[in-house]
Rosetta silent file (secondary structure, phi, psi, omega in degrees, C-alpha in Angstrom):
SEQUENCE: MKPRVFVTRLIPEKGLEMVRQFAETEVWEEELPPSHSVILEKVQDLDGLLPLLTDPIDAEIMEAASRLKVISNYAVGYDNIDISAATKRGILVCNTPGVLTETTADLAWSLLMAGARQIAQADVFARS
SCORE:     score description
SCORE:     0.000 S_00000001
   1 L     0.000  134.495  179.515   42.755    4.801  -56.461 S_00000001
   2 L   -73.588  150.156  173.389   39.736    4.105  -54.256 S_00000001
   3 L   -65.904  156.837 -179.325   38.080    0.694  -54.297 S_00000001
   4 E  -104.063  134.415 -178.985   34.824    0.431  -56.277 S_00000001
   5 E  -130.526  139.143  174.268   31.545   -0.500  -54.557 S_00000001
   6 E  -111.791  125.978  177.551   28.071   -1.128  -55.963 S_00000001
   7 E  -104.538  121.641 -170.511   25.069   -0.464  -53.688 S_00000001
   8 L   -78.295   -5.790  177.369   22.021   -2.352  -54.948 S_00000001
   9 L  -152.136  165.738  171.025   19.414    0.095  -53.574 S_00000001
  10 L   -70.641  126.531  175.211   19.039    3.591  -52.264 S_00000001
  11 L  -118.732  168.615 -179.833   19.954    3.518  -48.601 S_00000001
  12 L   -52.727  142.719 -175.703   19.902    6.447  -46.155 S_00000001
  13 H   -55.462  -36.309  179.619   22.273    9.234  -47.197 S_00000001
  14 H   -59.559  -41.027  177.532   24.264    8.926  -43.975 S_00000001
  15 H   -65.780  -42.360  178.469   25.142    5.341  -44.905 S_00000001
  16 H   -63.438  -38.919  178.244   26.094    6.329  -48.441 S_00000001
  17 H   -60.565  -39.638  179.420   28.319    9.115  -47.097 S_00000001
  18 H   -63.460  -43.104  179.467   30.173    6.573  -44.968 S_00000001
  19 H   -67.197  -42.036 -176.901   30.792    4.328  -47.981 S_00000001
  20 H   -65.056  -22.897  176.707   31.786    7.269  -50.200 S_00000001
  21 H   -61.918  -31.873 -172.020   34.527    8.270  -47.750 S_00000001
  22 H  -115.588  -10.951 -173.667   36.415    5.099  -48.610 S_00000001
  23 L  -145.911  150.886  168.321   35.157    3.970  -52.012 S_00000001
  24 E   -73.626  120.900 -168.051   34.072    5.076  -55.441 S_00000001
  25 E  -117.953  132.205  171.784   30.373    4.272  -55.130 S_00000001
  26 E  -115.905  131.177 -177.328   27.685    3.447  -57.669 S_00000001
  27 E  -117.036  132.296  173.848   24.104    3.251  -56.383 S_00000001
  28 L   -75.358  114.397 -174.016   21.179    1.532  -58.113 S_00000001
  29 L  -105.820    4.804  179.128   18.541    4.278  -58.036 S_00000001
  30 L   -70.872  158.963  179.259   15.699    2.529  -59.862 S_00000001
  31 L   -67.973  -43.333  178.614   12.438    1.774  -58.067 S_00000001
  32 L   -87.334  149.772  179.983   12.685   -1.965  -58.723 S_00000001
  33 L   -65.761  157.194  178.072   15.735   -3.912  -57.520 S_00000001
  34 L   -67.551  143.733  178.274   18.452   -4.798  -60.011 S_00000001
  35 L   -74.684  167.741  177.615   18.014   -8.141  -61.728 S_00000001
  36 H   -56.783  -42.243 -178.805   20.507  -10.967  -61.399 S_00000001
  37 H   -66.649  -34.841  176.971   21.856  -10.135  -64.868 S_00000001
  38 H   -66.327  -45.351  178.915   22.347   -6.471  -63.943 S_00000001
  39 H   -61.757  -41.797  177.196   24.261   -7.431  -60.800 S_00000001
  40 H   -55.730  -42.136  179.988   26.345   -9.870  -62.891 S_00000001
  41 H   -69.078  -43.177 -174.806   27.265   -7.019  -65.216 S_00000001
  42 H   -69.018  -33.425 -172.009   27.988   -4.503  -62.439 S_00000001
  43 H   -77.552   -7.868 -171.300   30.261   -6.735  -60.324 S_00000001
  44 H   -58.173  -30.784  178.670   32.849   -7.397  -63.010 S_00000001
  45 H  -128.285   37.752 -179.127   35.226   -4.679  -61.831 S_00000001
  46 L  -101.726  153.051  171.744   34.109   -4.184  -58.237 S_00000001
  47 L  -101.217  -26.140 -177.643   35.989   -4.515  -54.971 S_00000001
  48 E  -143.502  152.551  179.180   32.861   -4.407  -52.810 S_00000001
  49 E  -133.681  130.926  178.715   29.158   -5.116  -53.027 S_00000001
  50 E  -119.592   87.469 -179.731   26.484   -3.735  -50.698 S_00000001
  51 L   -93.497  171.126  169.781   23.273   -5.713  -51.364 S_00000001
  52 L  -100.419  169.392 -177.506   20.015   -5.973  -49.467 S_00000001
  53 L   -60.121  -24.866 -178.267   18.599   -9.226  -48.091 S_00000001
  54 L   -85.710   -0.248  178.245   16.335   -9.534  -51.131 S_00000001
  55 L   -98.471  107.988  178.068   19.298   -9.599  -53.560 S_00000001
  56 L   -70.786  122.142  179.003   20.490  -13.176  -54.132 S_00000001
  57 E  -113.152  100.044 -173.062   24.289  -13.163  -54.333 S_00000001
  58 L  -106.398 -178.284 -178.657   25.296  -16.580  -55.638 S_00000001
  59 H   -60.013  -35.894  179.978   28.439  -18.322  -56.883 S_00000001
  60 H   -61.022  -42.763  178.108   27.798  -17.127  -60.450 S_00000001
  61 H   -64.278  -43.398 -179.328   27.927  -13.493  -59.338 S_00000001
  62 H   -66.220  -36.126  177.482   31.107  -14.113  -57.346 S_00000001
  63 H   -63.678  -34.504 -179.772   32.742  -15.878  -60.305 S_00000001
  64 H   -75.390  -15.239 -174.873   32.035  -12.815  -62.456 S_00000001
  65 L  -108.364   78.598 -174.843   33.645  -10.552  -59.852 S_00000001
  66 L   -64.409  -25.303 -179.009   37.340  -11.399  -59.966 S_00000001
  67 L   -96.041   -4.713 -172.907   38.291   -8.376  -57.798 S_00000001
  68 L   -61.165  126.536 -179.068   35.501   -8.752  -55.221 S_00000001
  69 L  -114.504  -27.139 -176.153   36.868   -8.638  -51.676 S_00000001
  70 E  -147.627  140.981  170.433   33.817   -7.913  -49.532 S_00000001
  71 E  -121.633  115.528 -177.494   30.040   -8.325  -49.574 S_00000001
  72 E  -114.190  101.271 -175.991   28.437   -6.238  -46.849 S_00000001
  73 L   -70.455  130.255  175.870   24.743   -7.042  -46.522 S_00000001
  74 L   -86.429   66.222 -176.108   22.516   -4.119  -45.558 S_00000001
  75 L  -170.357  163.197  176.359   20.494   -6.458  -43.342 S_00000001
  76 L   -71.338  -42.774 -177.490   20.619   -8.467  -40.143 S_00000001
  77 L   -88.307 -179.170  176.726   20.629  -11.770  -42.003 S_00000001
  78 L  -150.379   26.908  178.796   22.739  -13.129  -44.817 S_00000001
  79 L   -63.813  -18.250 -178.924   20.642  -16.001  -46.213 S_00000001
  80 L   -81.685   -6.700 -176.478   20.793  -14.327  -49.623 S_00000001
  81 E  -109.951  132.507  175.788   24.556  -14.839  -49.904 S_00000001
  82 L   -76.290   94.325 -174.833   26.210  -18.128  -50.863 S_00000001
  83 H   -63.795  -40.739 -178.746   28.605  -18.236  -47.908 S_00000001
  84 H   -64.640  -38.802  177.099   30.477  -21.340  -49.070 S_00000001
  85 H   -64.845  -39.954  178.642   31.159  -19.744  -52.478 S_00000001
  86 H   -65.693  -42.388  179.566   32.383  -16.575  -50.755 S_00000001
  87 H   -61.530  -44.490  179.265   34.617  -18.586  -48.414 S_00000001
  88 H   -59.111  -32.371 -177.056   36.158  -20.498  -51.333 S_00000001
  89 H   -96.046    0.694 -179.834   37.030  -17.200  -52.999 S_00000001
  90 L    70.972   27.426 -179.687   38.279  -15.490  -49.837 S_00000001
  91 L   -91.685  124.700  177.744   35.477  -12.904  -49.954 S_00000001
  92 E   -73.101  132.568  177.677   34.620  -11.356  -46.599 S_00000001
  93 E  -115.515  127.314 -179.116   30.869  -11.374  -45.852 S_00000001
  94 E  -124.723  159.162  173.628   29.453   -8.835  -43.382 S_00000001
  95 L  -145.174 -170.256 -179.212   25.994   -7.953  -42.099 S_00000001
  96 L  -119.815   70.692 -177.343   24.444   -5.662  -39.490 S_00000001
  97 L   -66.264  144.889  174.956   23.672   -7.931  -36.518 S_00000001
  98 L    81.417   -6.235 -175.622   21.730   -6.487  -33.625 S_00000001
  99 L   -65.574  -26.863 -177.945   20.495   -3.424  -35.511 S_00000001
 100 L  -108.314    5.336 -174.988   16.841   -4.412  -35.012 S_00000001
 101 H   -58.014  -52.155 -177.274   17.069   -6.057  -31.582 S_00000001
 102 H   -66.605  -42.268  179.391   15.689   -3.142  -29.579 S_00000001
 103 H   -62.989  -41.515  178.591   13.029   -2.271  -32.154 S_00000001
 104 H   -64.115  -41.618  178.009   11.853   -5.887  -32.305 S_00000001
 105 H   -64.386  -42.287  177.574   11.612   -6.025  -28.517 S_00000001
 106 H   -59.459  -45.682 -179.872    9.657   -2.744  -28.457 S_00000001
 107 H   -63.952  -42.507  179.691    7.217   -4.072  -31.043 S_00000001
 108 H   -59.930  -46.338  179.213    6.796   -7.379  -29.188 S_00000001
 109 H   -65.875  -38.985  178.548    5.968   -5.590  -25.937 S_00000001
 110 H   -62.118  -44.705  178.767    3.624   -3.175  -27.722 S_00000001
 111 H   -66.034  -39.563  177.792    1.711   -6.043  -29.329 S_00000001
 112 H   -60.736  -47.407 -179.769    1.602   -7.921  -26.024 S_00000001
 113 H   -68.351  -39.346  178.841    0.164   -4.907  -24.198 S_00000001
 114 H   -62.262  -41.142  178.206   -2.259   -4.080  -27.023 S_00000001
 115 H   -69.582  -43.659 -177.754   -3.584   -7.636  -26.927 S_00000001
 116 H   -65.919  -36.123 -177.857   -3.728   -7.843  -23.138 S_00000001
 117 L  -101.015    5.514  178.012   -5.535   -4.503  -22.799 S_00000001
 118 L    51.772   48.605 -177.152   -7.635   -4.873  -25.970 S_00000001
 119 H   -61.192  -45.809 -177.883   -6.358   -1.538  -27.299 S_00000001
 120 H   -62.340  -43.726  179.334   -7.609   -2.080  -30.878 S_00000001
 121 H   -65.360  -39.440  178.703  -11.106   -2.991  -29.695 S_00000001
 122 H   -64.823  -37.471  177.879  -11.165   -0.006  -27.323 S_00000001
 123 H   -62.651  -47.252  179.325  -10.128    2.276  -30.188 S_00000001
 124 H   -61.154  -43.999 -179.687  -12.967    0.995  -32.393 S_00000001
 125 H   -62.598  -44.291 -177.924  -15.437    1.376  -29.513 S_00000001
 126 H   -65.906  -31.851 -178.709  -14.267    4.927  -28.713 S_00000001
 127 H   -83.235  -16.226 -177.257  -14.577    6.017  -32.347 S_00000001
 128 L   -91.161    0.000    0.000  -18.081    4.571  -32.838 S_00000001
């Protein structure tokens, strides 16, 4: 039997395909994120949880998830996860470090050049 994983939001299909190769996967498909009480209900028989940074995963959620082995945050950070509670329960916590490094650097340089060369002002001037 495959492990069970709950994904708290729609993520790109390629990512879901990767999870589905190894786990029975349930995805929250609503427009608004699942509430704390919904996550509490869903985790009761899960082996894995794939939340976003905006989903607080606290000790109460981990206590409700007796089978939970891994929380893999779909984000660079992990401030939304109670790391000490996960450590006490032997739950592995993962994230996606470095995924935005290059994009952040590109944006920083773009903003620097736009400011230095007054790109926004030149655009307004050219259009008027």
